[in-house]
Residue frames as qw, qx, qy, qz and C-alpha x, y, z in Angstrom:
[[0.503, 0.477, -0.303, 0.654, 37.33, 66.15, 141.12],
 [0.543, -0.567, -0.451, 0.425, 38.32, 66.87, 144.68],
 [0.038, -0.996, -0.075, 0.038, 38.67, 70.50, 145.84],
 [0.507, -0.638, 0.404, 0.416, 42.41, 70.01, 146.28],
 [0.580, 0.140, 0.622, 0.507, 42.85, 68.65, 142.75],
 [0.260, 0.854, 0.397, 0.215, 40.74, 71.51, 141.35],
 [0.246, -0.939, 0.112, 0.214, 42.93, 74.04, 143.19],
 [0.567, -0.385, 0.540, 0.488, 46.13, 72.45, 141.88],
 [0.513, 0.458, 0.591, 0.422, 44.79, 72.40, 138.32],
 [0.083, 0.966, 0.230, 0.082, 43.84, 76.06, 138.59],
 [0.409, -0.805, 0.275, 0.331, 47.25, 76.97, 140.05],
 [0.601, -0.084, 0.598, 0.523, 49.09, 75.14, 137.24],
 [0.381, 0.690, 0.508, 0.347, 46.93, 76.83, 134.60],
 [0.104, -0.989, -0.066, 0.079, 47.50, 80.26, 136.16],
 [0.519, -0.590, 0.424, 0.450, 51.27, 79.70, 136.28],
 [0.561, 0.206, 0.621, 0.508, 51.30, 78.59, 132.63],
 [0.224, 0.875, 0.383, 0.193, 49.27, 81.66, 131.62],
 [0.266, -0.921, 0.137, 0.250, 51.75, 83.95, 133.39],
 [0.583, -0.354, 0.546, 0.486, 54.67, 82.28, 131.62],
 [0.444, 0.307, 0.653, 0.531, 53.24, 82.56, 128.13],
 [0.177, 0.846, 0.180, -0.470, 52.96, 86.07, 126.80],
 [0.473, 0.784, -0.286, -0.282, 53.62, 86.45, 123.07],
 [0.925, 0.265, -0.259, 0.078, 55.30, 83.05, 123.03],
 [0.436, 0.439, -0.548, 0.563, 57.96, 83.98, 125.59],
 [0.544, -0.424, -0.624, 0.367, 58.39, 83.82, 129.32],
 [0.102, -0.854, -0.126, -0.495, 56.97, 86.97, 130.87],
 [0.690, -0.721, -0.021, 0.054, 58.47, 86.19, 134.25],
 [0.736, -0.356, 0.255, 0.516, 62.04, 85.91, 133.05],
 [0.522, 0.654, 0.256, 0.485, 62.10, 88.22, 130.03],
 [0.438, -0.355, -0.159, 0.811, 64.60, 91.00, 130.83],
 [0.185, 0.941, 0.276, -0.064, 63.69, 94.64, 130.36],
 [0.627, 0.235, 0.071, 0.739, 66.30, 96.52, 128.32],
 [0.208, -0.896, -0.226, 0.321, 67.24, 99.96, 129.53],
 [0.508, 0.613, -0.047, 0.603, 69.03, 102.96, 128.12],
 [0.602, -0.675, -0.213, 0.370, 71.28, 104.56, 130.68],
 [0.212, 0.931, -0.197, 0.223, 73.27, 107.76, 130.92],
 [0.552, 0.418, -0.587, 0.420, 76.93, 107.56, 132.04],
 [0.264, -0.445, 0.527, -0.674, 76.12, 108.48, 135.66],
 [0.870, -0.117, 0.147, -0.455, 73.55, 105.64, 135.88],
 [0.835, 0.333, -0.435, 0.047, 75.97, 103.20, 134.25],
 [0.338, 0.403, -0.661, 0.536, 78.62, 103.65, 136.92],
 [0.493, -0.312, 0.420, -0.695, 76.07, 103.80, 139.77],
 [0.931, 0.018, -0.053, -0.361, 74.48, 100.53, 138.64],
 [0.792, 0.311, -0.474, 0.225, 77.90, 98.90, 138.34],
 [0.704, -0.689, -0.093, 0.147, 78.86, 100.18, 141.80],
 [0.713, 0.049, 0.078, 0.695, 81.89, 102.01, 140.42],
 [0.066, -0.817, 0.004, 0.573, 83.35, 105.50, 140.41],
 [0.712, 0.688, 0.112, 0.085, 83.89, 106.68, 136.82],
 [0.710, -0.025, 0.085, 0.699, 87.40, 107.18, 135.50],
 [0.130, -0.638, -0.039, 0.758, 88.68, 110.72, 135.27],
 [0.354, 0.539, -0.379, -0.664, 88.92, 110.60, 131.45],
 [0.432, 0.065, 0.892, 0.118, 87.32, 108.00, 129.20],
 [0.422, 0.169, -0.421, -0.785, 85.37, 107.51, 125.98],
 [0.597, 0.109, 0.699, -0.379, 82.21, 105.41, 126.41],
 [0.093, 0.164, -0.785, -0.591, 81.78, 103.16, 123.37],
 [0.579, -0.243, -0.536, -0.565, 78.42, 101.73, 124.44],
 [0.206, -0.140, 0.766, -0.593, 76.34, 100.47, 127.34],
 [0.573, -0.195, -0.650, -0.460, 73.58, 97.97, 127.82],
 [0.224, -0.178, 0.713, -0.641, 71.44, 97.29, 130.88],
 [0.560, -0.239, -0.679, -0.411, 68.79, 94.68, 131.66],
 [0.309, -0.209, 0.656, -0.656, 66.61, 94.13, 134.67],
 [0.723, -0.125, -0.542, -0.409, 64.43, 91.14, 135.38],
 [0.870, -0.448, -0.204, 0.006, 64.84, 88.41, 137.95],
 [0.688, -0.351, 0.044, 0.634, 68.47, 89.51, 137.95],
 [0.157, 0.962, -0.002, -0.224, 70.25, 92.64, 136.79],
 [0.764, 0.050, 0.291, 0.573, 72.99, 93.07, 134.21],
 [0.196, 0.951, -0.064, -0.231, 74.93, 96.03, 132.93],
 [0.785, 0.043, 0.299, 0.541, 77.65, 95.87, 130.30],
 [0.221, 0.964, -0.016, -0.147, 79.71, 98.74, 128.98],
 [0.800, 0.146, 0.130, 0.568, 82.84, 99.31, 126.95],
 [0.036, -0.990, 0.033, 0.133, 85.15, 102.28, 127.25],
 [0.752, 0.365, -0.105, 0.539, 88.55, 103.44, 126.04],
 [0.316, -0.944, 0.099, -0.016, 91.09, 105.32, 128.11],
 [0.316, 0.699, -0.606, 0.210, 94.81, 105.71, 128.63],
 [0.740, -0.061, -0.635, 0.212, 96.57, 102.89, 130.45],
 [0.193, 0.131, -0.510, 0.828, 97.40, 105.36, 133.25],
 [0.496, -0.198, 0.048, -0.844, 93.73, 106.33, 133.61],
 [0.816, -0.129, -0.506, -0.248, 92.83, 102.63, 133.75],
 [0.544, 0.016, -0.654, 0.525, 95.28, 102.06, 136.60],
 [0.101, -0.123, 0.346, -0.925, 93.80, 105.06, 138.44],
 [0.673, -0.172, -0.277, -0.664, 90.27, 103.73, 137.76],
 [0.756, -0.113, -0.640, 0.079, 91.18, 100.38, 139.33],
 [0.351, 0.024, -0.568, 0.744, 92.82, 102.01, 142.35],
 [0.265, -0.162, 0.117, -0.943, 89.92, 104.44, 142.84],
 [0.776, -0.162, -0.243, -0.559, 87.48, 101.53, 142.94],
 [0.565, -0.464, 0.633, -0.255, 89.55, 99.23, 145.14],
 [0.952, 0.284, 0.039, -0.106, 90.11, 96.72, 142.32],
 [0.591, -0.549, 0.496, 0.323, 93.45, 94.91, 142.42],
 [0.470, 0.696, -0.421, -0.341, 95.47, 95.20, 139.22],
 [0.077, -0.407, 0.910, 0.007, 97.17, 91.92, 140.20],
 [0.643, 0.179, 0.643, -0.375, 93.84, 90.05, 139.82],
 [0.652, 0.609, -0.142, -0.428, 94.00, 90.22, 136.00],
 [0.561, -0.213, 0.760, 0.250, 95.00, 87.13, 134.04],
 [0.250, 0.241, -0.630, -0.695, 95.05, 86.43, 130.31],
 [0.456, 0.233, 0.796, -0.323, 91.75, 84.85, 129.40],
 [0.171, 0.284, 0.764, 0.554, 89.46, 83.99, 126.52],
 [0.240, -0.078, -0.083, -0.964, 86.86, 86.53, 125.42],
 [0.506, -0.291, -0.730, -0.356, 84.21, 83.81, 125.73],
 [0.323, -0.301, -0.699, 0.563, 84.22, 84.38, 129.49],
 [0.098, 0.262, 0.169, -0.945, 82.44, 87.67, 128.76],
 [0.551, 0.513, 0.567, -0.335, 79.67, 86.11, 126.68],
 [0.573, 0.450, 0.540, 0.422, 78.82, 86.52, 123.02],
 [0.166, -0.114, 0.169, 0.965, 79.60, 89.63, 121.01],
 [0.131, 0.729, 0.662, 0.111, 76.63, 91.92, 120.32],
 [0.064, 0.975, 0.169, 0.129, 76.49, 95.50, 119.10],
 [0.053, 0.883, -0.381, 0.269, 79.20, 97.53, 120.87],
 [0.704, -0.497, 0.493, -0.118, 80.14, 94.52, 123.08],
 [0.802, 0.529, -0.271, -0.059, 82.94, 92.94, 121.03],
 [0.484, -0.667, 0.566, 0.021, 85.47, 91.18, 123.30],
 [0.875, 0.125, 0.452, 0.117, 85.58, 88.30, 120.80],
 [0.599, 0.767, 0.032, 0.226, 87.23, 90.63, 118.28],
 [0.226, -0.892, 0.389, -0.035, 90.12, 91.54, 120.58],
 [0.655, 0.463, -0.586, 0.117, 93.51, 89.91, 119.93],
 [0.488, -0.009, -0.718, 0.497, 94.27, 89.63, 123.65],
 [0.456, -0.694, -0.110, -0.546, 92.44, 90.29, 126.92],
 [0.243, 0.088, -0.782, 0.568, 93.30, 90.20, 130.58],
 [0.542, -0.496, -0.424, -0.530, 90.25, 89.41, 132.70],
 [0.107, 0.085, -0.753, 0.643, 89.41, 89.61, 136.41],
 [0.474, -0.561, -0.577, -0.357, 86.28, 88.76, 138.38],
 [0.056, 0.233, -0.514, 0.824, 85.55, 90.74, 141.53],
 [0.340, -0.554, -0.760, -0.011, 82.85, 89.41, 143.89],
 [0.016, -0.422, 0.089, -0.902, 81.10, 92.46, 145.32],
 [0.085, 0.121, 0.773, -0.617, 78.87, 90.83, 147.97],
 [0.476, 0.381, 0.433, -0.664, 75.08, 90.47, 148.12],
 [0.703, 0.410, 0.580, 0.039, 74.94, 88.38, 144.94],
 [0.351, 0.911, -0.097, -0.193, 76.92, 90.92, 142.88],
 [0.778, -0.111, 0.363, 0.501, 79.81, 90.11, 140.57],
 [0.232, 0.900, -0.159, -0.333, 81.92, 92.51, 138.56],
 [0.826, 0.106, 0.361, 0.420, 83.88, 91.23, 135.55],
 [0.105, 0.912, -0.194, -0.346, 86.48, 93.54, 134.04],
 [0.831, 0.159, 0.335, 0.415, 88.56, 92.85, 130.94],
 [0.018, 0.897, -0.188, -0.400, 91.24, 95.04, 129.39],
 [0.828, 0.517, -0.001, 0.216, 93.22, 94.94, 126.17],
 [0.650, -0.237, 0.046, 0.721, 96.95, 95.60, 126.03],
 [0.048, 0.785, 0.020, -0.618, 97.71, 99.27, 125.30],
 [0.708, 0.631, 0.242, 0.204, 97.76, 100.20, 121.62],
 [0.619, 0.298, -0.005, 0.726, 100.55, 102.29, 120.02],
 [0.059, -0.666, -0.008, -0.744, 99.05, 105.43, 121.60],
 [0.104, 0.119, -0.744, 0.649, 98.91, 103.90, 125.10],
 [0.589, -0.096, 0.056, -0.800, 95.10, 103.49, 124.98],
 [0.067, 0.018, 0.992, -0.105, 93.31, 100.42, 126.36],
 [0.557, -0.251, -0.416, -0.674, 89.80, 99.12, 125.74],
 [0.129, -0.099, 0.813, -0.560, 87.97, 98.12, 128.91],
 [0.535, -0.289, -0.633, -0.480, 84.94, 95.82, 129.11],
 [0.162, -0.138, 0.683, -0.699, 82.89, 95.90, 132.31],
 [0.558, -0.305, -0.642, -0.428, 80.04, 93.55, 133.18],
 [0.203, -0.185, 0.644, -0.714, 78.19, 93.89, 136.49],
 [0.548, -0.222, -0.719, -0.366, 75.73, 91.14, 137.36],
 [0.297, -0.216, 0.591, -0.718, 73.40, 90.98, 140.34],
 [0.228, -0.228, -0.939, -0.119, 71.29, 87.96, 141.25]]
């Protein structure tokens, strides 16, 4: 075996060893995080709404970063939240919940009867997806936010 072939064999074996840890890919396995409300909005690059109820949040870091959270607030507070973060209310269009991925735990856009969805590119490989339900009888909306960074 030539020195070059030996080196390549060793490199391939080392790469395979790094990839296999407990039967999964160690290099791409995301790390789940628990976050407080301040961290949630900081990671998403957003200012929090004045009044809201946080229904749940989920964060992952790995080769990329993801944060998802769901909150409820009045329709007026949602409009102020958009304006305070420079997000255009006119960007929202009716869309299928599938654009937000699969339901899991608190993240249940697939259970909503209707959603309006907007995607906001944030630069430097960052994307912000926001979905909102129509107001209920009390004027309250449910808001889904997903921030993704490559």
